[in-house]
C-alpha positions in Angstrom: -6.8 -7.4 -2.5 -10.0 -5.3 -2.4 -11.8 -8.3 -1.0 -9.5 -8.7 2.0 -11.0 -7.8 5.4 -8.1 -5.6 6.4 -8.0 -3.7 3.1 -9.1 0.0 3.2 -7.9 1.6 0.0 -5.2 1.8 -2.6 -4.2 4.8 -4.7 -1.8 4.7 -7.7 -0.3 8.1 -8.5 1.9 9.4 -11.2 4.7 11.9 -10.3 4.1 14.9 -12.6 7.7 16.0 -12.2 9.2 12.6 -12.6 7.3 10.8 -15.4 9.1 7.5 -14.8 8.1 7.5 -11.1 5.0 5.9 -9.7 3.6 5.8 -6.2 1.3 3.1 -4.9 -0.3 4.0 -1.5 -2.1 1.2 0.3 -4.1 1.7 3.5 -4.8 -1.4 5.6 -6.2 -2.0 9.1 -3.8 -3.5 11.6 -0.2 -3.2 12.3 2.9 -3.7 10.2 3.5 -7.1 11.8 -0.1 -8.2 11.2 0.1 -7.1 7.6 3.3 -9.0 7.0 2.0 -12.1 8.8 -1.5 -12.2 7.3 -1.6 -10.2 4.1 1.9 -10.4 2.6 1.8 -14.2 2.7 -1.4 -14.4 0.5 -0.9 -16.2 -2.8 -1.9 -13.3 -5.0 0.8 -11.1 -3.4 3.5 -13.5 -4.7 2.3 -12.8 -8.3 2.0 -9.1 -7.6 5.6 -8.9 -6.2 7.0 -10.8 -9.1 5.3 -8.4 -11.6 6.6 -5.4 -9.7 10.1 -6.8 -9.9 9.7 -6.8 -13.7 8.3 -3.2 -13.8 10.5 -1.3 -11.4 14.1 -0.2 -11.3 14.2 1.0 -7.7 11.7 0.3 -4.8 11.2 2.0 -1.5 8.7 0.7 1.1 7.6 2.9 4.0 5.2 2.1 6.9 3.3 5.2 7.9 1.3 5.8 11.1 -1.5 8.4 10.6 -1.8 10.9 13.4 -4.4 13.4 11.9 -6.9 13.3 9.1 -9.1 15.9 7.4 -11.8 15.3 4.8 -12.5 11.7 5.5 -12.5 9.1 8.3 -10.5 6.4 6.6 -7.8 6.1 9.3 -9.8 7.2 12.4 -6.9 9.6 13.2 -8.6 12.7 14.6 
């Protein structure tokens, strides 16, 4: 996914208090609808989604809108 034009970054984090929990935080340019229409439909995403189904027990997906940012200019939210 790092070669996609709309891709900004991805961070995979372990939860130190919940060892079985993992957080994947992806940042993309565009809107939720543009991501669902243009990125989610890519062939590699299908394999990724299938692998996640094999690895996870419970999944929660959230769409976040940055409104302020400090220390970087990744989101252009000032």
